[in-house]
N, C-alpha and C positions, 0 to 999 in steps of 0.2 A: 412403242409402248411407253406411257408416262412413268417417270421415275417416282418411286414410292418415297413419301416423306418419312423421315425417321422420327420416331417419338423421342422427345427429349425427356430425360429423367429429371424430375424437379430437383433443384438444388436443395440440399439439406440445410435447414436454418441453423445458424450458430447456436451453441449451448447458451442457456440462460444463467445469469448471476442474480443473486438477491442483493439487497441494499447493503448487506454486510456478508463477508465470506472469510473462511479460513484458507490461507495460502501459505506457501513456504519459500524459504531461500535455501534450497538444497545444497548449493555450492558452498554455503557457509555453515552448514550443519543445523540450520534452523528449520525444523519440520513444520511448525505451526505458528502462525501469527495472525491475529484477527485484523482484517482490513475493512475499511469503509469504502464502498463503491460510490463515487461522486461524479456524476456526469456534468455537474456544473463546474468542475475543475478541469482545466486543460491538461495540466501536468500532474503526475503522481508525486506524493510526498512521503518521506520516511523520517521517523524520529531518529535523530543522531545525537547521542549524548557524548560529551567529551571530544567534540570534533577538533581534529588536529590536522593541519596541512603540512605536507612535506614534499620534497622533490626527489624523483627517482628517474634516472636517465633523461634528464632535462625535461621532464613532464611533471605537472602538478598532480599529486595524489592526496587522498584524505584517509585518515584512520578515525574510526568512531565506534561507539558501542550502541547496540540495539538492545532494549529491554523488551523481550517478547510479550510479557504479560502486562495487561492493562493495570495502571495504578500501582506498579511494582518495579523495583530495581533489581530483583533477583534474576538469576540465570542469564546474565548479560552475555551477548555474543559480540566479539570484536571483529570488525570488517575493515579491510583496506581496499580501496578502489581508485582507479584513475579518474581524475576530474575531466569530464567531457566539455563542460561549459560552465559559465556563471550567468545566472539569469535574475532579473528583477521580478519579484513576485509580491503581489499584494495579498495580505492575509485576510481572513474573514473579519478581523477587527479593523481593517483599513490601513494597517501599517505596511510599508513597502520595505523589503530587504533584498539584498543581493545574495543569492544562495548558490552553493556549488551543486552541479548536476552530475550524477553518476549513472551508469547503466548496470543493473543487476539482473541475473536470471531469476525469475519468479515462477514457482510451480502454482498453476491454477488448475485444479482438478488433476487430470493425469497428463497434462502438457506443461512444458516449460517455455516461457516467453521472456525475451529481453525487454526490460522496462526501464525507462528513464525516470529517475527520482530526483527531486530537489531535496536537499538535506536541511533540516531545521529542528528546533526543539518543539516537540508536540506534547509537553508535559500537561498542558491544560486541556488538551483534546482527548476525546474518549477513545480514540484509536491510534495505535502506533504507526499505522500505515494508511494512506489514502490512495486509492486507485482512480486516476483521472481518465478523461476521454481518450488520450493518446494510447494508453495501455489497453483500452477496451475496444476501440474502433475496429469494426470488421471481424472481431473475434467472438463477441458475446452480445446477447440481447439482455437487457436489464429488466427484471421484474421487481419493481420497487415495493411490492407488498410482501415479499418473501425474503428469507434469509437462509444462508448456508446450503445453497443448492449444489455446491461442488463437494460436499462432504464435511465431516467434522473430525477432530481428533478424538482419541479415547476419552471417556467421561472423566477420568482422573486428571487429565490435562485441562479439560474445560473447567473443572472445579478450581484448579490452580490459577487459572486466568481470572476467576471471579473473586479470589481471596485477596483483598487489598493488603499490601505490605504496611506494617505499622510504621516503618521509617519514612514512607512516602505519602501516607494518607492517615494522619492521626484523627481527622474529622470523620463524622459519619459519612458513609458511602452514598452518593447520589448515583443511582443505577442508570448509566447511559444507554443500557440495552432496552430499558423500558421507556425512558424519556429521552430520546435522541435529540440533541440540540443542534444548532447550525454548525456545520463542520467544514464548509467549503473554504479552505484557506489557500486556494490556488488560483486566484484571478490574475493572470499576467497583465502587466500594465500596457503591453503592446498589442493586446487582443489575442 
């Protein structure tokens, strides 16, 4: 008697992300930070203010602050992390710099993933965090026409994110949510 072929259950496609998403750094008490999803960038990038390098048990570490709200320096979160590597990265403006790389657990939707970030100042960029291909590959599909597919913080927190701090933005606000500019600051020089 011929053996019956088993029907394979189709593999469930990965969840979708929009071109911008709310994510969190739960290990550091940061529930919500807006991130730009950038498939043109290989490595993810994180805004690091006051970056300070130190040594702990013969290993290089960094201490820095993250300002979770766009265009604001309020509610800073201080993070310490071991430096995994230092990489040359060419920014969207064409300048190359050597950046420290750290691994941080990031909440995307209801799952937590370890993500490699290069640390730099992103004052001039519309987003404090950029998620590159390495963080997304095999985990998500990207829908470039949509936003916030993984959920959003409560409305009061979203409003706080839109309110520019007078100390960091004395000029009229250019709304990057309506007019997104080029954001890919992550082109590695070695491909």
